[in-house]
N, C-alpha and C positions, 0 to 999 in steps of 0.2 A: 504494499499500500504505499504511494507515494507519500511523503512529508507536506505540509502546507505551502514551505518554501519553494517547493518543486510543482505547486499546482497552478493553474492556468492564469495567464495576465489579465484574466478578464475578472479575477478577485477583484473585491471593490478597494477602493484606495480615497483618500482625502479628497481628490480631484472627480472621483466617479460620482458626480451630481445626478441624481433620479431625474429622469426626463417627465416633462409634464405630458399628461395622458393625451390631449389632443395633438400633440408634434408626434407623441408616441405610435398612435392610431395611424396618423397622415403618412407616417414613413412607412408603417407596415404595408397599406394598403397601396401606396405608389411602388413598391418593391415588387409587388405580385404581378406575375404575368398570367392572362387569364388563358386556362385551357383551349388548345386549338382544334382540339378533336372532337368530332360531331357524328351522329347517328341520325337515322331517320325512324321515327317510331311512328306508330298508329295513334289517331287523336286520341282515343280512350286511354292511352298510356303515356300520354305528354304532361298530366297533371304536376304541378312542382318541379316541372323542368326549365330550362334558360333557352329561349328561342335562339337558333344560329342563323335564322334566315328573315330575310323581308318577306312580309306575306301581302300580296296584293289582291283585293277583291275583284272576282270575275263576275261578278253580278252585282245589281241593285238590292239593297236589302231595306225595305220590302222591295218585292219585284214589281208591285203594283200598287197604284192608291187601294187601301182598303180601310175597313170600317173598326174603330176604336171600340165600338160596343153593338149591342143588338138594338136594333130598333128599324127604321125606315128610312130609304134613301130617295131623295126627290132635289127638284131644281128650285134652289132659294127664292127665285123671282115668283114662283108660283104660290107662294103662301106669304100674302102681304099682312097678315094679322092673326093672333090666336083664334081657333076654332075652325079654321081652314081645313076643307075636306077635299083627300085625292083619292083616285082610282089605285087599287093595289092592282099590278099586272103581272106579279111573279116574285120569285125570291132569289136571293145570292146567298150561297152558303160557301163556308169554306173549303177551298178544294173542288166546289160547284159553283161556278160563277153564273151570273145572268147573261144570257148570250146575245139578246137584243138592245135596243136604245129604249131609253126610258122617256117618254114625250111630256110635253106640255099638260099640266093636270093631274099626271101620273106619280106612282111610286112603286118601289120594290121594299119588300120585308128583306132585312139584311141582317147578317150574324157577325159577330166580334172575329176579324180576319177575313172576312169576304172582300172580294174584289168589289170596288164600287163601279157600278156600269156606266156606260158613255151616257150623258145627260144628266148625271147626278152629282150634284156640288155640295151635298150639306146633307148629314146623317141626324135625326131626331131620336132619342133614346126613347125604348118601348113605353117606360113608366111614364114617359109626358103624351102617350097617345092614348085613342079610344077606339076599337072597332066599330063599325056601323055597315054591317053587312060586308059589301064585296068592297067598301071605301074604309078610309081610316082618317080620325080626326085629330088633326095636330093641335093638343090643348094649349101646349106651350112650346112656343117655335124657339130653337136655338139660333145663334148668329149664324149668319151665311158663312160657310165652309166647315162647320163645326165637326167633331167625332170622325174626320178624314184623317189616318195617316197617309203622308204623300210617298210615292214610289221613291227610294233611296234616300229617305229620311235618316236612317240607321248609316248607311254605308253606300257610297255611289262604285259603281263598277270603275276600276283603275285605281280606286285611293288606297292609299296605306292601311292596312288593318294594324298591325302589328309590327315593330323594328325588331331589328338581333338585339339580345341582351334583355329583352323583355321576360320576365318569370312569369311562369304562366300558372294563373288561379283558374278556379270553378268557371268566372264569367267569361276568362278569355278560351276557354274551350268552348264555350257555347257560341261567341263570336264568331271562332274560325269554323265551327260546324253551320253556321249561317251563311256562309259563302261558300259553302261545299268544300272545305278542306278534310281530307280524310287522313294526311299523314303530314307531320313538319319534320324538318330538321331542328336538332337539340343538341346542346353542348354537351359531352361525356361527362356524366357524374365524376366530381373528383374523388379519389381513392384517399382516405385519411386515416393513416396508422396512429394507433393511442397504446397507451400502457401507462400505468403508475410504477412508481420506483420506492421501494422502502423493504427491509426485511421485517416488518412487523405486520406487513399487510396479509390477510387471509381472504380468499375469495368467497362469495357467500354461497356459491355451488360446489363447496370443498364436500368431505365426507358427512354424512347426514349424523346429527346430534353429537359430532365431536367438539367440545367446549375448546374456547380460546385458550391457548398456552399465557403463560405470564407474559404482558407486553404485546402481545398481538391485539391487531384490531381488524374488523371486517375491512375490506377495500370498497369505499362506497364511491371515490372520485371515477374509477374507470367506468362504473355503471352510469355515472351522471354525465361523462364525457360522452360514452356511447349513444346516450338519450340525445344530447345537444346536436351531435352528430347528424342522428337520425331524423331530428326534426327537422335540420336544413335538407333533408332530401339526397344527402351523400352518403357514398359508400366507406362505410367504417370498417377496419382492419384492426382487430382486438389482439394484441402481442402480448395480453396477459400482465403480470406482476414481474416485474424484473427488480432482481436483489441489489443492495446498495454495494456493488463492486465494479469497478472500470470494466474487467472482463465480461459481466453479465450484461453492462450497457452496450459494450462495443458490439456483442452478438445481435443483441436489439437491434442496435443502430443500423447494422447491415441488412436486417430483414427490412427495416422499416424506409431503408433510403430509396426503393424503387416506387415508394408510393408519390403523391402529388404533396402532401403533406404529412408531417408527423407532430403530434399534440401529446407530452408527458404532462404528469403531475409529480411534484415533488422532486427533491436533490437541486435545485437551482439556487439555493442559499449559501451559506459558509460554513455548514457545520463540517465536521470530519469525516461524515459519510456521503457528503452532497458532491457527487462527481460527473453531473451531467454536463455541466460546462468545460469540464477537463474534457471528457473524451469527445464533446462536440467540437472542441478546438484542435483535436485532432484527426476527427473524420471529416469534418466540414468548418462551417465558419459561424462566429457570433457577430451579429451587428450590435446589440446592444442588450442589457439586460437588468435594469433596472429603471421602474417607472412610478411617479410621484403621486400614488393612488393608495388609499387604504378602504378594504384590504387588498392585497395583491404587490406589495413593490416589488418581489423579486421574479422577473420574467426575461426569458432568453428568447430573442429572433433571431434567426440565421438559417442556413442551409446546412441539408443533408443530403450530399448525392443529387437525385432528380428532384428532391424533395425540399418545400420550405417549412422550416423547424420551429415549433412552439414550445417552451419550455415553463410550464405553468408553477406556481407555487403549490406545497403540498397540503394547505390547509383546505378543507372542503369548500368553504366558502369564498376564499382567494381564487381556488381554481374556477370556480362558476362566474365570478366577477371579472376577472382576466379572459375568460373564454366571451363572454357575453360583448366585453368592451372593444376586446382588441382581435382576437382570434376570429370571432363570428363574422365580422364586415370582411376579412380579410379572405376568408372562404367562400363568401358571396362574391367577391373579385373574381376569384379563383374560378369560379364556377361559371364566369362569363356576364355577370350582370354588374350594376352598380349598387354600391351600399347605400341605403338609405340615411340621412342624417337622423340623429335620435330626435325624436320629438320630447320636448318637455314642457310641462306645465307649472305655471306659479300658483301656488296652493298655500293655506294658512297649515301650520304644523299644530296639532293639539298638545304636544307634550315640548318640554325643554330637551334641547338637544346639546350635547356636550361636543365639543370641537376644538382641538389646538392647530393653529396655523401650520403648514407645511406640507400636507398633501391633500388630494381632492379626497372626499370621502363619499363611499356609496353605502348610506345606511337602509337596511331591509325596511320596507314599512308597508302600510296597508291604506289603499284609497276609502274613505267612508264618507257618508252623508250626514253631514249636521244641519239640521234645520232647513233642509232643502238646498244646502250648498255645498261644494266639493269640498274638502279638507284631508289631510292625510296624518296617521298618526304611525310612530317606528312601532316594529314589534318589540317585545320584551327582552330580547337578548341579542346583543351586538357583536359577540364574539367571532372570530374569524374560523373558529374551529365548529362553529354551533350550525350545522347545514339546515336545522329545523327554522332556522331565521330565514332562509330563503323558500322553504317550503310553505310557511305562513303568508309570506309577502306576497304583493302584486305590482311593487315597484319599488324604486329606490329613491330617496331623498339625497340629491346631490349637493354637497356642499363644497365651494370652491375651497382651492388650496389655502387661501389668506384668511378663511373665514374663522372667528372665533365662536364660542359658544352662541346658541340661536332661543332666545326665549320662547315659550309656547304663545302663538297667535301670530308671529312674524311669518311671512312670506317667504317660501323657499323653492327651488327647482326641483320638480319631480317628474322622475322617467317611468311611465307605466311599463310594465312587462308585454303586456299585449299591443303592439304597435308593429308595423311593418318594418322588417329589414332590406326589403328588396326595393330599391329605388328605380325610378324610370331611366330608361336607356339614356346614356350621353347623347348629346346632340340631336 
């Protein structure tokens, strides 16, 4: 085992000042090269993929003027007052349009989505009419042109439907289907290797009923990372638990280097058994490794073979916070999309907040309704080892690096967990 004097040049020094989060995140994202490999998939398999091509509409949507409700279609000039009666000469149903032309003093019964016949420029809803034998009485006439959806109102043939880099959500799948797209080209899913480091870690899927040995803990970080990677729709490559030794790390790094990204937890601090930076320095490169946030100051970013490397701290909350704030936008960029800027709300805190200047703090909190207005309250334990605080929270209270204590009632920045991370394509 090497002595501390022989360890990596990336060990801290008085000049090794932690980097502000915004700078670190921008530097990471700017360093990422999006994956160029693409594949063609059926539309029903394209959900949560990143589009790799520009899609042009081949048809108008809708393809013809159609009714937006059930009622009667007629020429507005034939009805100059409420109570006018018109002759019903037929009907237009969705998929079964009226074949003729509607003349003066005539109307057709028309259903929602049905093609508007020639001679019709207005539709009155059925509730505002009354049947009178072969005629219909317009009891409450609408404005001219009402209740008709124009051909091409949604999309015109020849227009851009979606651009490359667009993350496909359910509504996008429906839009693509509406212009007759059956297959699309999408970016290959990033392959993300991940593992936990530490001799003390025990996988939860070990021998049933076997108690933890003294000093052992269950490996929660690896399962959390697997879920975070899966939530992004990416291919996770689980390399298990890696022991606290340079030899074990070298072997794991060699397996991981063929992936697009590598995410590890633990071993990036300055302890006697923290060797991630040393081995990464041997087999790859380290860009920087300390960020001015709490929790989560130690974070290594660099390269490992083909992959971009992210070494996260080992405390569970620190692992989650650093992944969300720095790894996730990088993986979005790698997947061929544009990371969305985090949305932050300004809300009053319902509790006093303790804060010392120096690092940007991410306090776990809940959004609440107080007397009909939104507010935020921190969860009851903010320790970086208490993952329950993330489980109970639905947002971060984000306190700037220079911030001191905050009294209850003050307005604070709040970053909800539930928000888009996939921005609109650049340009």
